[in-house]
N, CA and C atoms of all chains as a GROMACS GRO file, in nm:
protein
  639
    1MET      N    1  12.674   5.312   4.523
    1MET     CA    2  12.764   5.320   4.408
    1MET      C    3  12.908   5.315   4.458
    2SER      N    4  12.989   5.237   4.390
    2SER     CA    5  13.130   5.228   4.430
    2SER      C    6  13.216   5.194   4.309
    3VAL      N    7  13.343   5.222   4.319
    3VAL     CA    8  13.438   5.185   4.215
    3VAL      C    9  13.560   5.120   4.280
    4GLU      N   10  13.626   5.038   4.203
    4GLU     CA   11  13.745   4.970   4.252
    4GLU      C   12  13.859   4.986   4.152
    5LEU      N   13  13.980   4.981   4.204
    5LEU     CA   14  14.098   4.995   4.119
    5LEU      C   15  14.215   4.927   4.190
    6THR      N   16  14.304   4.866   4.114
    6THR     CA   17  14.424   4.809   4.176
    6THR      C   18  14.546   4.888   4.130
    7PHE      N   19  14.644   4.895   4.216
    7PHE     CA   20  14.766   4.969   4.184
    7PHE      C   21  14.885   4.897   4.246
    8THR      N   22  14.990   4.882   4.167
    8THR     CA   23  15.112   4.817   4.215
    8THR      C   24  15.220   4.922   4.237
    9PHE      N   25  15.278   4.921   4.355
    9PHE     CA   26  15.381   5.019   4.392
    9PHE      C   27  15.517   4.964   4.351
   10THR      N   28  15.552   4.987   4.226
   10THR     CA   29  15.679   4.937   4.174
   10THR      C   30  15.796   5.018   4.228
   11GLU      N   31  15.911   4.960   4.213
   11GLU     CA   32  16.035   5.030   4.253
   11GLU      C   33  16.044   5.166   4.182
   12GLU      N   34  16.016   5.166   4.054
   12GLU     CA   35  16.028   5.288   3.976
   12GLU      C   36  15.928   5.394   4.023
   13ALA      N   37  15.805   5.351   4.048
   13ALA     CA   38  15.702   5.446   4.090
   13ALA      C   39  15.737   5.510   4.224
   14VAL      N   40  15.785   5.428   4.316
   14VAL     CA   41  15.820   5.481   4.449
   14VAL      C   42  15.940   5.576   4.437
   15ALA      N   43  16.036   5.541   4.352
   15ALA     CA   44  16.152   5.629   4.333
   15ALA      C   45  16.109   5.763   4.274
   16ARG      N   46  16.014   5.759   4.180
   16ARG     CA   47  15.966   5.884   4.118
   16ARG      C   48  15.888   5.968   4.219
   17PHE      N   49  15.811   5.902   4.305
   17PHE     CA   50  15.737   5.977   4.407
   17PHE      C   51  15.834   6.042   4.506
   18ALA      N   52  15.936   5.966   4.547
   18ALA     CA   53  16.034   6.020   4.641
   18ALA      C   54  16.102   6.143   4.582
   19GLU      N   55  16.134   6.133   4.453
   19GLU     CA   56  16.199   6.245   4.383
   19GLU      C   57  16.105   6.364   4.375
   20LEU      N   58  15.980   6.336   4.342
   20LEU     CA   59  15.881   6.443   4.323
   20LEU      C   60  15.858   6.523   4.451
   21VAL      N   61  15.845   6.454   4.563
   21VAL     CA   62  15.813   6.523   4.688
   21VAL      C   63  15.936   6.548   4.775
   22GLY      N   64  16.050   6.492   4.735
   22GLY     CA   65  16.173   6.516   4.811
   22GLY      C   66  16.177   6.442   4.943
   23ASP      N   67  16.113   6.326   4.948
   23ASP     CA   68  16.113   6.248   5.072
   23ASP      C   69  16.197   6.123   5.052
   24PHE      N   70  16.322   6.129   5.103
   24PHE     CA   71  16.414   6.017   5.091
   24PHE      C   72  16.444   5.959   5.230
   25ALA      N   73  16.343   5.961   5.316
   25ALA     CA   74  16.359   5.906   5.450
   25ALA      C   75  16.409   5.762   5.439
   26PRO      N   76  16.499   5.721   5.528
   26PRO     CA   77  16.564   5.590   5.514
   26PRO      C   78  16.466   5.472   5.511
   27VAL      N   79  16.353   5.486   5.575
   27VAL     CA   80  16.258   5.374   5.574
   27VAL      C   81  16.204   5.349   5.433
   28HIS      N   82  16.219   5.449   5.345
   28HIS     CA   83  16.175   5.434   5.206
   28HIS      C   84  16.288   5.395   5.112
   29VAL      N   85  16.411   5.428   5.147
   29VAL     CA   86  16.521   5.409   5.049
   29VAL      C   87  16.631   5.313   5.099
   30ASP      N   88  16.627   5.275   5.226
   30ASP     CA   89  16.734   5.193   5.283
   30ASP      C   90  16.673   5.064   5.339
   31ALA      N   91  16.692   4.954   5.267
   31ALA     CA   92  16.629   4.828   5.306
   31ALA      C   93  16.678   4.780   5.443
   32GLU      N   94  16.806   4.794   5.469
   32GLU     CA   95  16.858   4.749   5.598
   32GLU      C   96  16.796   4.828   5.712
   33PHE      N   97  16.784   4.959   5.690
   33PHE     CA   98  16.723   5.044   5.793
   33PHE      C   99  16.577   5.002   5.816
   34ALA      N  100  16.503   4.982   5.706
   34ALA     CA  101  16.361   4.944   5.719
   34ALA      C  102  16.346   4.813   5.795
   35GLN      N  103  16.433   4.716   5.763
   35GLN     CA  104  16.424   4.587   5.831
   35GLN      C  105  16.464   4.599   5.978
   36ALA      N  106  16.559   4.686   6.005
   36ALA     CA  107  16.598   4.708   6.144
   36ALA      C  108  16.486   4.770   6.226
   37GLN      N  109  16.395   4.838   6.154
   37GLN     CA  110  16.279   4.898   6.220
   37GLN      C  111  16.165   4.797   6.236
   38GLY      N  112  16.186   4.676   6.186
   38GLY     CA  113  16.084   4.572   6.202
   38GLY      C  114  15.993   4.554   6.083
   39PHE      N  115  16.024   4.624   5.973
   39PHE     CA  116  15.941   4.609   5.853
   39PHE      C  117  16.002   4.504   5.761
   40PRO      N  118  15.919   4.439   5.680
   40PRO     CA  119  15.972   4.335   5.592
   40PRO      C  120  16.058   4.390   5.478
   41GLY      N  121  16.045   4.517   5.450
   41GLY     CA  122  16.124   4.579   5.343
   41GLY      C  123  16.099   4.728   5.344
   42ARG      N  124  16.150   4.795   5.241
   42ARG     CA  125  16.130   4.940   5.233
   42ARG      C  126  15.982   4.973   5.217
   43LEU      N  127  15.940   5.079   5.280
   43LEU     CA  128  15.798   5.115   5.280
   43LEU      C  129  15.765   5.216   5.169
   44VAL      N  130  15.649   5.200   5.115
   44VAL     CA  131  15.592   5.302   5.025
   44VAL      C  132  15.554   5.422   5.111
   45HIS      N  133  15.575   5.542   5.061
   45HIS     CA  134  15.534   5.662   5.134
   45HIS      C  135  15.383   5.656   5.161
   46GLY      N  136  15.346   5.689   5.283
   46GLY     CA  137  15.204   5.685   5.317
   46GLY      C  138  15.120   5.775   5.229
   47LEU      N  139  15.174   5.892   5.196
   47LEU     CA  140  15.096   5.982   5.111
   47LEU      C  141  15.089   5.934   4.966
   48PHE      N  142  15.182   5.850   4.925
   48PHE     CA  143  15.172   5.788   4.792
   48PHE      C  144  15.059   5.685   4.793
   49VAL      N  145  15.052   5.610   4.902
   49VAL     CA  146  14.940   5.514   4.915
   49VAL      C  147  14.808   5.590   4.904
   50GLY      N  148  14.800   5.704   4.973
   50GLY     CA  149  14.677   5.783   4.971
   50GLY      C  150  14.654   5.854   4.840
   51ALA      N  151  14.763   5.888   4.771
   51ALA     CA  152  14.750   5.967   4.648
   51ALA      C  153  14.673   5.894   4.538
   52ILE      N  154  14.672   5.763   4.545
   52ILE     CA  155  14.600   5.687   4.441
   52ILE      C  156  14.452   5.720   4.444
   53PHE      N  157  14.402   5.758   4.562
   53PHE     CA  158  14.261   5.796   4.569
   53PHE      C  159  14.232   5.919   4.483
   54SER      N  160  14.333   6.003   4.465
   54SER     CA  161  14.311   6.124   4.384
   54SER      C  162  14.268   6.088   4.242
   55GLY      N  163  14.335   5.988   4.185
   55GLY     CA  164  14.299   5.946   4.049
   55GLY      C  165  14.159   5.889   4.042
   56ILE      N  166  14.120   5.816   4.147
   56ILE     CA  167  13.985   5.758   4.147
   56ILE      C  168  13.881   5.869   4.160
   57LEU      N  169  13.905   5.961   4.256
   57LEU     CA  170  13.807   6.068   4.279
   57LEU      C  171  13.795   6.158   4.155
   58GLY      N  172  13.909   6.189   4.096
   58GLY     CA  173  13.908   6.284   3.986
   58GLY      C  174  13.866   6.226   3.852
   59GLN      N  175  13.880   6.094   3.837
   59GLN     CA  176  13.850   6.034   3.707
   59GLN      C  177  13.726   5.947   3.707
   60GLN      N  178  13.691   5.892   3.823
   60GLN     CA  179  13.581   5.795   3.824
   60GLN      C  180  13.465   5.835   3.916
   61LEU      N  181  13.493   5.847   4.043
   61LEU     CA  182  13.386   5.875   4.140
   61LEU      C  183  13.437   5.974   4.244
   62PRO      N  184  13.384   6.097   4.248
   62PRO     CA  185  13.268   6.146   4.172
   62PRO      C  186  13.298   6.192   4.030
   63GLY      N  187  13.425   6.203   3.989
   63GLY     CA  188  13.453   6.230   3.849
   63GLY      C  189  13.517   6.363   3.819
   64PRO      N  190  13.542   6.387   3.689
   64PRO     CA  191  13.625   6.502   3.648
   64PRO      C  192  13.569   6.640   3.682
   65ARG      N  193  13.441   6.652   3.706
   65ARG     CA  194  13.385   6.785   3.735
   65ARG      C  195  13.384   6.816   3.884
   66SER      N  196  13.440   6.727   3.964
   66SER     CA  197  13.438   6.747   4.108
   66SER      C  198  13.572   6.799   4.158
   67VAL      N  199  13.568   6.859   4.275
   67VAL     CA  200  13.691   6.899   4.345
   67VAL      C  201  13.685   6.844   4.487
   68ILE      N  202  13.803   6.821   4.543
   68ILE     CA  203  13.810   6.770   4.680
   68ILE      C  204  13.799   6.886   4.778
   69ASN      N  205  13.700   6.880   4.866
   69ASN     CA  206  13.686   6.980   4.972
   69ASN      C  207  13.765   6.941   5.095
   70SER      N  208  13.759   6.814   5.129
   70SER     CA  209  13.833   6.766   5.245
   70SER      C  210  13.862   6.619   5.225
   71LEU      N  211  13.965   6.575   5.295
   71LEU     CA  212  14.005   6.436   5.284
   71LEU      C  213  14.077   6.395   5.411
   72SER      N  214  14.039   6.283   5.466
   72SER     CA  215  14.109   6.231   5.583
   72SER      C  216  14.145   6.085   5.558
   73LEU      N  217  14.263   6.048   5.600
   73LEU     CA  218  14.311   5.911   5.582
   73LEU      C  219  14.376   5.864   5.710
   74LYS      N  220  14.356   5.738   5.740
   74LYS     CA  221  14.427   5.678   5.853
   74LYS      C  222  14.496   5.552   5.802
   75MET      N  223  14.624   5.542   5.831
   75MET     CA  224  14.701   5.426   5.786
   75MET      C  225  14.689   5.316   5.892
   76HIS      N  226  14.662   5.195   5.846
   76HIS     CA  227  14.642   5.083   5.939
   76HIS      C  228  14.752   4.978   5.931
   77ALA      N  229  14.824   4.972   5.819
   77ALA     CA  230  14.930   4.872   5.804
   77ALA      C  231  15.031   4.924   5.702
   78PRO      N  232  15.158   4.885   5.718
   78PRO     CA  233  15.260   4.933   5.624
   78PRO      C  234  15.242   4.869   5.486
   79VAL      N  235  15.288   4.942   5.384
   79VAL     CA  236  15.285   4.891   5.247
   79VAL      C  237  15.429   4.890   5.198
   80THR      N  238  15.475   4.775   5.153
   80THR     CA  239  15.613   4.764   5.106
   80THR      C  240  15.618   4.769   4.954
   81ILE      N  241  15.735   4.808   4.905
   81ILE     CA  242  15.755   4.822   4.760
   81ILE      C  243  15.731   4.688   4.691
   82GLY      N  244  15.655   4.693   4.583
   82GLY     CA  245  15.619   4.572   4.509
   82GLY      C  246  15.479   4.523   4.538
   83GLU      N  247  15.418   4.573   4.645
   83GLU     CA  248  15.282   4.530   4.679
   83GLU      C  249  15.179   4.587   4.583
   84THR      N  250  15.072   4.512   4.564
   84THR     CA  251  14.957   4.560   4.488
   84THR      C  252  14.842   4.579   4.584
   85LEU      N  253  14.782   4.697   4.579
   85LEU     CA  254  14.667   4.726   4.666
   85LEU      C  255  14.539   4.733   4.585
   86SER      N  256  14.431   4.695   4.650
   86SER     CA  257  14.298   4.710   4.591
   86SER      C  258  14.231   4.829   4.657
   87TYR      N  259  14.194   4.925   4.576
   87TYR     CA  260  14.131   5.048   4.626
   87TYR      C  261  13.980   5.042   4.602
   88GLN      N  262  13.906   5.092   4.698
   88GLN     CA  263  13.761   5.100   4.682
   88GLN      C  264  13.712   5.235   4.732
   89VAL      N  265  13.630   5.299   4.652
   89VAL     CA  266  13.566   5.425   4.690
   89VAL      C  267  13.416   5.407   4.675
   90SER      N  268  13.341   5.442   4.778
   90SER     CA  269  13.196   5.426   4.772
   90SER      C  270  13.127   5.551   4.826
   91VAL      N  271  13.008   5.574   4.776
   91VAL     CA  272  12.931   5.692   4.816
   91VAL      C  273  12.863   5.667   4.950
   92LYS      N  274  12.887   5.758   5.043
   92LYS     CA  275  12.823   5.749   5.175
   92LYS      C  276  12.701   5.840   5.183
   93GLN      N  277  12.715   5.959   5.125
   93GLN     CA  278  12.605   6.058   5.135
   93GLN      C  279  12.609   6.149   5.014
   94VAL      N  280  12.491   6.184   4.966
   94VAL     CA  281  12.479   6.279   4.855
   94VAL      C  282  12.391   6.394   4.899
   95SER      N  283  12.434   6.516   4.873
   95SER     CA  284  12.350   6.633   4.896
   95SER      C  285  12.332   6.707   4.765
   96GLU      N  286  12.213   6.696   4.708
   96GLU     CA  287  12.187   6.766   4.583
   96GLU      C  288  12.186   6.917   4.606
   97ALA      N  289  12.138   6.960   4.722
   97ALA     CA  290  12.133   7.103   4.750
   97ALA      C  291  12.272   7.165   4.758
   98ALA      N  292  12.363   7.093   4.821
   98ALA     CA  293  12.499   7.144   4.838
   98ALA      C  294  12.589   7.106   4.720
   99HIS      N  295  12.535   7.029   4.626
   99HIS     CA  296  12.616   6.981   4.512
   99HIS      C  297  12.744   6.914   4.562
  100ALA      N  298  12.725   6.822   4.656
  100ALA     CA  299  12.841   6.760   4.719
  100ALA      C  300  12.812   6.616   4.757
  101VAL      N  301  12.918   6.539   4.771
  101VAL     CA  302  12.907   6.400   4.814
  101VAL      C  303  13.012   6.372   4.920
  102ILE      N  304  12.979   6.278   5.007
  102ILE     CA  305  13.077   6.224   5.101
  102ILE      C  306  13.109   6.082   5.056
  103LEU      N  307  13.238   6.054   5.045
  103LEU     CA  308  13.281   5.924   4.996
  103LEU      C  309  13.363   5.852   5.103
  104GLU      N  310  13.344   5.722   5.111
  104GLU     CA  311  13.428   5.641   5.198
  104GLU      C  312  13.534   5.572   5.112
  105MET      N  313  13.656   5.568   5.166
  105MET     CA  314  13.768   5.516   5.087
  105MET      C  315  13.842   5.410   5.168
  106ALA      N  316  13.886   5.306   5.100
  106ALA     CA  317  13.964   5.203   5.168
  106ALA      C  318  14.057   5.138   5.067
  107ALA      N  319  14.170   5.090   5.117
  107ALA     CA  320  14.264   5.015   5.034
  107ALA      C  321  14.310   4.893   5.114
  108SER      N  322  14.315   4.779   5.046
  108SER     CA  323  14.357   4.656   5.114
  108SER      C  324  14.468   4.589   5.035
  109ASN      N  325  14.549   4.510   5.107
  109ASN     CA  326  14.662   4.443   5.041
  109ASN      C  327  14.620   4.303   4.992
  110GLY      N  328  14.717   4.231   4.940
  110GLY     CA  329  14.687   4.100   4.883
  110GLY      C  330  14.637   3.998   4.984
  111SER      N  331  14.661   4.025   5.112
  111SER     CA  332  14.611   3.935   5.216
  111SER      C  333  14.473   3.976   5.266
  112GLY      N  334  14.419   4.080   5.206
  112GLY     CA  335  14.287   4.126   5.248
  112GLY      C  336  14.290   4.219   5.368
  113VAL      N  337  14.409   4.259   5.410
  113VAL     CA  338  14.421   4.349   5.525
  113VAL      C  339  14.401   4.494   5.478
  114THR      N  340  14.316   4.565   5.546
  114THR     CA  341  14.295   4.706   5.513
  114THR      C  342  14.417   4.785   5.558
  115VAL      N  343  14.482   4.848   5.462
  115VAL     CA  344  14.605   4.922   5.495
  115VAL      C  345  14.577   5.070   5.518
  116CYS      N  346  14.471   5.121   5.459
  116CYS     CA  347  14.432   5.258   5.491
  116CYS      C  348  14.284   5.277   5.463
  117ARG      N  349  14.228   5.369   5.538
  117ARG     CA  350  14.084   5.394   5.530
  117ARG      C  351  14.062   5.543   5.550
  118GLY      N  352  13.964   5.598   5.484
  118GLY     CA  353  13.940   5.740   5.503
  118GLY      C  354  13.807   5.785   5.445
  119GLN      N  355  13.794   5.914   5.440
  119GLN     CA  356  13.670   5.975   5.393
  119GLN      C  357  13.703   6.105   5.322
  120SER      N  358  13.624   6.136   5.221
  120SER     CA  359  13.646   6.261   5.148
  120SER      C  360  13.512   6.326   5.117
  121THR      N  361  13.512   6.458   5.123
  121THR     CA  362  13.397   6.534   5.074
  121THR      C  363  13.439   6.601   4.944
  122CYS      N  364  13.360   6.580   4.840
  122CYS     CA  365  13.386   6.642   4.710
  122CYS      C  366  13.263   6.721   4.669
  123SER      N  367  13.287   6.831   4.600
  123SER     CA  368  13.175   6.911   4.553
  123SER      C  369  13.189   6.938   4.404
  124PHE      N  370  13.083   6.990   4.348
  124PHE     CA  371  13.078   7.017   4.204
  124PHE      C  372  13.058   7.167   4.185
  125PRO      N  373  13.167   7.242   4.168
  125PRO     CA  374  13.154   7.387   4.153
  125PRO      C  375  13.074   7.422   4.028
  126ALA      N  376  12.993   7.527   4.041
  126ALA     CA  377  12.919   7.575   3.924
  126ALA      C  378  13.017   7.642   3.828
  127PRO      N  379  12.997   7.625   3.697
  127PRO     CA  380  13.084   7.692   3.601
  127PRO      C  381  13.080   7.843   3.619
  128ALA      N  382  13.195   7.907   3.602
  128ALA     CA  383  13.202   8.053   3.616
  128ALA      C  384  13.122   8.118   3.503
  129ARG      N  385  13.048   8.223   3.538
  129ARG     CA  386  12.971   8.296   3.437
  129ARG      C  387  13.058   8.401   3.371
  130THR      N  388  13.046   8.410   3.240
  130THR     CA  389  13.129   8.509   3.168
  130THR      C  390  13.042   8.622   3.115
  131MET      N  391  10.949   7.711   7.197
  131MET     CA  392  11.007   7.589   7.255
  131MET      C  393  11.066   7.500   7.147
  132LEU      N  394  10.992   7.488   7.035
  132LEU     CA  395  11.041   7.404   6.926
  132LEU      C  396  11.169   7.463   6.867
  133ASP      N  397  11.170   7.595   6.851
  133ASP     CA  398  11.291   7.660   6.800
  133ASP      C  399  11.411   7.630   6.890
  134GLU      N  400  11.388   7.640   7.021
  134GLU     CA  401  11.497   7.616   7.116
  134GLU      C  402  11.547   7.473   7.106
  135ALA      N  403  11.455   7.379   7.091
  135ALA     CA  404  11.494   7.238   7.083
  135ALA      C  405  11.576   7.212   6.956
  136ILE      N  406  11.533   7.273   6.847
  136ILE     CA  407  11.606   7.254   6.721
  136ILE      C  408  11.744   7.318   6.730
  137ILE      N  409  11.750   7.440   6.780
  137ILE     CA  410  11.879   7.509   6.791
  137ILE      C  411  11.972   7.433   6.885
  138SER      N  412  11.917   7.383   6.993
  138SER     CA  413  11.998   7.305   7.086
  138SER      C  414  12.053   7.180   7.018
  139SER      N  415  11.973   7.120   6.932
  139SER     CA  416  12.015   6.998   6.864
  139SER      C  417  12.123   7.024   6.759
  140ILE      N  418  12.112   7.136   6.690
  140ILE     CA  419  12.207   7.162   6.580
  140ILE      C  420  12.331   7.239   6.625
  141THR      N  421  12.328   7.291   6.746
  141THR     CA  422  12.445   7.366   6.794
  141THR      C  423  12.574   7.284   6.791
  142PRO      N  424  12.573   7.157   6.834
  142PRO     CA  425  12.698   7.080   6.825
  142PRO      C  426  12.749   7.065   6.682
  143VAL      N  427  12.659   7.061   6.586
  143VAL     CA  428  12.700   7.051   6.446
  143VAL      C  429  12.774   7.179   6.406
  144PHE      N  430  12.716   7.293   6.438
  144PHE     CA  431  12.781   7.421   6.407
  144PHE      C  432  12.917   7.431   6.474
  145ARG      N  433  12.923   7.392   6.602
  145ARG     CA  434  13.050   7.403   6.675
  145ARG      C  435  13.156   7.312   6.616
  146ARG      N  436  13.115   7.193   6.572
  146ARG     CA  437  13.211   7.098   6.513
  146ARG      C  438  13.262   7.150   6.378
  147ILE      N  439  13.170   7.193   6.293
  147ILE     CA  440  13.210   7.238   6.159
  147ILE      C  441  13.298   7.363   6.167
  148PHE      N  442  13.260   7.456   6.252
  148PHE     CA  443  13.334   7.583   6.257
  148PHE      C  444  13.444   7.581   6.365
  149GLU      N  445  13.463   7.464   6.426
  149GLU     CA  446  13.571   7.443   6.524
  149GLU      C  447  13.572   7.553   6.629
  150ASP      N  448  13.455   7.577   6.686
  150ASP     CA  449  13.442   7.681   6.789
  150ASP      C  450  13.343   7.630   6.894
  151GLU      N  451  13.399   7.577   7.003
  151GLU     CA  452  13.315   7.518   7.107
  151GLU      C  453  13.236   7.623   7.186
  152SER      N  454  13.272   7.748   7.167
  152SER     CA  455  13.199   7.853   7.240
  152SER      C  456  13.095   7.922   7.151
  153LEU      N  457  13.081   7.876   7.030
  153LEU     CA  458  12.987   7.940   6.937
  153LEU      C  459  12.844   7.931   6.991
  154VAL      N  460  12.779   8.046   6.999
  154VAL     CA  461  12.640   8.051   7.044
  154VAL      C  462  12.551   8.063   6.920
  155VAL      N  463  12.467   7.963   6.902
  155VAL     CA  464  12.380   7.959   6.785
  155VAL      C  465  12.244   8.020   6.821
  156THR      N  466  12.207   8.121   6.747
  156THR     CA  467  12.078   8.186   6.766
  156THR      C  468  12.009   8.199   6.630
  157ARG      N  469  11.883   8.238   6.633
  157ARG     CA  470  11.812   8.253   6.506
  157ARG      C  471  11.876   8.359   6.417
  158SER      N  472  11.939   8.457   6.477
  158SER     CA  473  11.995   8.567   6.397
  158SER      C  474  12.135   8.538   6.345
  159LEU      N  475  12.195   8.428   6.388
  159LEU     CA  476  12.332   8.398   6.345
  159LEU      C  477  12.336   8.376   6.194
  160ASP      N  478  12.434   8.439   6.128
  160ASP     CA  479  12.454   8.416   5.985
  160ASP      C  480  12.603   8.408   5.953
  161ALA      N  481  12.633   8.383   5.826
  161ALA     CA  482  12.771   8.355   5.786
  161ALA      C  483  12.865   8.472   5.814
  162SER      N  484  12.812   8.594   5.809
  162SER     CA  485  12.898   8.711   5.829
  162SER      C  486  12.949   8.721   5.973
  163MET      N  487  12.885   8.646   6.064
  163MET     CA  488  12.920   8.655   6.205
  163MET      C  489  13.017   8.547   6.250
  164VAL      N  490  13.049   8.454   6.161
  164VAL     CA  491  13.138   8.343   6.195
  164VAL      C  492  13.256   8.344   6.097
  165PRO      N  493  13.376   8.381   6.143
  165PRO     CA  494  13.490   8.396   6.052
  165PRO      C  495  13.519   8.272   5.967
  166SER      N  496  13.497   8.154   6.023
  166SER     CA  497  13.532   8.032   5.949
  166SER      C  498  13.417   7.980   5.863
  167TRP      N  499  13.308   8.059   5.853
  167TRP     CA  500  13.193   8.017   5.772
  167TRP      C  501  13.219   8.056   5.626
  168ASP      N  502  13.309   7.981   5.562
  168ASP     CA  503  13.340   8.005   5.422
  168ASP      C  504  13.262   7.908   5.334
  169SER      N  505  13.288   7.913   5.204
  169SER     CA  506  13.207   7.832   5.112
  169SER      C  507  13.227   7.682   5.135
  170LEU      N  508  13.349   7.642   5.166
  170LEU     CA  509  13.372   7.499   5.188
  170LEU      C  510  13.307   7.451   5.318
  171ASN      N  511  13.319   7.532   5.422
  171ASN     CA  512  13.254   7.494   5.547
  171ASN      C  513  13.102   7.500   5.535
  172HIS      N  514  13.052   7.586   5.445
  172HIS     CA  515  12.908   7.591   5.423
  172HIS      C  516  12.859   7.458   5.365
  173ILE      N  517  12.935   7.405   5.270
  173ILE     CA  518  12.900   7.275   5.212
  173ILE      C  519  12.906   7.166   5.320
  174ALA      N  520  13.012   7.170   5.400
  174ALA     CA  521  13.025   7.071   5.507
  174ALA      C  522  12.910   7.082   5.606
  175LEU      N  523  12.868   7.206   5.634
  175LEU     CA  524  12.757   7.227   5.728
  175LEU      C  525  12.627   7.168   5.672
  176ILE      N  526  12.600   7.191   5.546
  176ILE     CA  527  12.476   7.138   5.486
  176ILE      C  528  12.476   6.985   5.489
  177LEU      N  529  12.589   6.925   5.449
  177LEU     CA  530  12.599   6.779   5.452
  177LEU      C  531  12.577   6.725   5.593
  178GLU      N  532  12.639   6.790   5.690
  178GLU     CA  533  12.629   6.744   5.829
  178GLU      C  534  12.487   6.763   5.882
  179LEU      N  535  12.425   6.875   5.849
  179LEU     CA  536  12.288   6.899   5.895
  179LEU      C  537  12.191   6.799   5.834
  180GLU      N  538  12.209   6.769   5.705
  180GLU     CA  539  12.120   6.671   5.641
  180GLU      C  540  12.134   6.535   5.709
  181SER      N  541  12.258   6.498   5.740
  181SER     CA  542  12.280   6.370   5.807
  181SER      C  543  12.226   6.372   5.950
  182HIS      N  544  12.252   6.481   6.020
  182HIS     CA  545  12.212   6.493   6.161
  182HIS      C  546  12.059   6.492   6.177
  183ALA      N  547  11.993   6.567   6.091
  183ALA     CA  548  11.847   6.581   6.104
  183ALA      C  549  11.770   6.478   6.022
  184GLY      N  550  11.842   6.405   5.938
  184GLY     CA  551  11.773   6.305   5.856
  184GLY      C  552  11.683   6.368   5.752
  185VAL      N  553  11.727   6.479   5.697
  185VAL     CA  554  11.645   6.551   5.597
  185VAL      C  555  11.730   6.576   5.472
  186LYS      N  556  11.662   6.616   5.366
  186LYS     CA  557  11.729   6.661   5.245
  186LYS      C  558  11.678   6.799   5.211
  187PHE      N  559  11.770   6.892   5.191
  187PHE     CA  560  11.731   7.026   5.149
  187PHE      C  561  11.722   7.030   4.997
  188THR      N  562  11.640   7.120   4.947
  188THR     CA  563  11.638   7.146   4.804
  188THR      C  564  11.727   7.267   4.775
  189THR      N  565  11.760   7.280   4.649
  189THR     CA  566  11.842   7.395   4.610
  189THR      C  567  11.772   7.527   4.643
  190ASP      N  568  11.640   7.532   4.620
  190ASP     CA  569  11.565   7.654   4.651
  190ASP      C  570  11.565   7.682   4.801
  191GLU      N  571  11.548   7.579   4.881
  191GLU     CA  572  11.550   7.598   5.026
  191GLU      C  573  11.685   7.653   5.070
  192LEU      N  574  11.789   7.596   5.014
  192LEU     CA  575  11.923   7.640   5.053
  192LEU      C  576  11.943   7.787   5.016
  193ALA      N  577  11.896   7.823   4.898
  193ALA     CA  578  11.912   7.961   4.852
  193ALA      C  579  11.831   8.059   4.937
  194SER      N  580  11.725   8.009   4.998
  194SER     CA  581  11.637   8.098   5.074
  194SER      C  582  11.684   8.120   5.217
  195MET      N  583  11.782   8.046   5.261
  195MET     CA  584  11.827   8.055   5.400
  195MET      C  585  11.932   8.165   5.414
  196ALA      N  586  11.896   8.270   5.486
  196ALA     CA  587  11.990   8.380   5.508
  196ALA      C  588  12.053   8.373   5.646
  197ASN      N  589  11.988   8.302   5.736
  197ASN     CA  590  12.044   8.289   5.871
  197ASN      C  591  11.989   8.161   5.936
  198VAL      N  592  12.029   8.140   6.060
  198VAL     CA  593  11.988   8.018   6.130
  198VAL      C  594  11.836   8.013   6.147
  199GLY      N  595  11.775   8.128   6.165
  199GLY     CA  596  11.630   8.131   6.178
  199GLY      C  597  11.560   8.071   6.057
  200ASP      N  598  11.609   8.106   5.940
  200ASP     CA  599  11.553   8.048   5.818
  200ASP      C  600  11.575   7.897   5.814
  201LEU      N  601  11.694   7.856   5.857
  201LEU     CA  602  11.724   7.712   5.861
  201LEU      C  603  11.627   7.641   5.955
  202VAL      N  604  11.606   7.699   6.073
  202VAL     CA  605  11.516   7.637   6.171
  202VAL      C  606  11.375   7.625   6.112
  203ASP      N  607  11.332   7.727   6.042
  203ASP     CA  608  11.198   7.724   5.982
  203ASP      C  609  11.188   7.613   5.877
  204VAL      N  610  11.292   7.598   5.797
  204VAL     CA  611  11.292   7.490   5.696
  204VAL      C  612  11.290   7.354   5.765
  205LEU      N  613  11.370   7.341   5.869
  205LEU     CA  614  11.373   7.213   5.941
  205LEU      C  615  11.237   7.182   6.003
  206LYS      N  616  11.174   7.284   6.060
  206LYS     CA  617  11.039   7.263   6.117
  206LYS      C  618  10.942   7.220   6.008
  207GLY      N  619  10.955   7.282   5.891
  207GLY     CA  620  10.867   7.246   5.781
  207GLY      C  621  10.883   7.104   5.734
  208LYS      N  622  11.000   7.046   5.764
  208LYS     CA  623  11.026   6.907   5.727
  208LYS      C  624  10.992   6.811   5.841
  209GLY      N  625  10.935   6.868   5.948
  209GLY     CA  626  10.893   6.783   6.060
  209GLY      C  627  11.001   6.755   6.161
  210TYR      N  628  11.115   6.822   6.147
  210TYR     CA  629  11.223   6.798   6.242
  210TYR      C  630  11.196   6.873   6.372
  211SER      N  631  11.211   6.803   6.485
  211SER     CA  632  11.180   6.865   6.613
  211SER      C  633  11.302   6.881   6.702
  212GLY      N  634  11.416   6.831   6.655
  212GLY     CA  635  11.535   6.839   6.738
  212GLY      C  636  11.550   6.720   6.832
  213ALA      N  637  11.452   6.633   6.832
  213ALA     CA  638  11.458   6.517   6.922
  213ALA      C  639  11.549   6.409   6.865
   0.00000   0.00000   0.00000
């Protein structure tokens, strides 16, 4: 089982993320600086790239009744503002006894290059008894 | 001998999950004896053990396990030998 989603990192979205987390590092906000570092343009925050997985995990797979127990991500290529990424989350392992799943996550750019890859364990807490 | 083989096989799993390379796994080991054996690591341990041993636990089996000895007995019952 797997789900896919695309997301475009617009100028506005990146600016809102920078404001939200307080990360105005020059590689994100200064085009000349980013290019001097060898990048084609300003970079999207790595954690913003990863944050899109939160929406997939929480809304689609494994879904709204799950919580994230752990999550690991490795960045493989830079993402510049304006890029659209294709996200994929797939089930690697299910434990009915532990009420938990292990998911594999990946995102690729328009050239088909995987820009980040990771894994998450999510569980399904039992409702609190009243 | 079978118990020893199984415990020897699953010891690296326990050490990895609980991040303690000196952890000694015995039949009497239980959650109260390992500070990092919390509910989230318990889930991680079950997932890792199922993958490592190639077995699936049932909810009843999980509920019946009070210590490593119980776990070893369940694994033996599923035909796992530690090999």
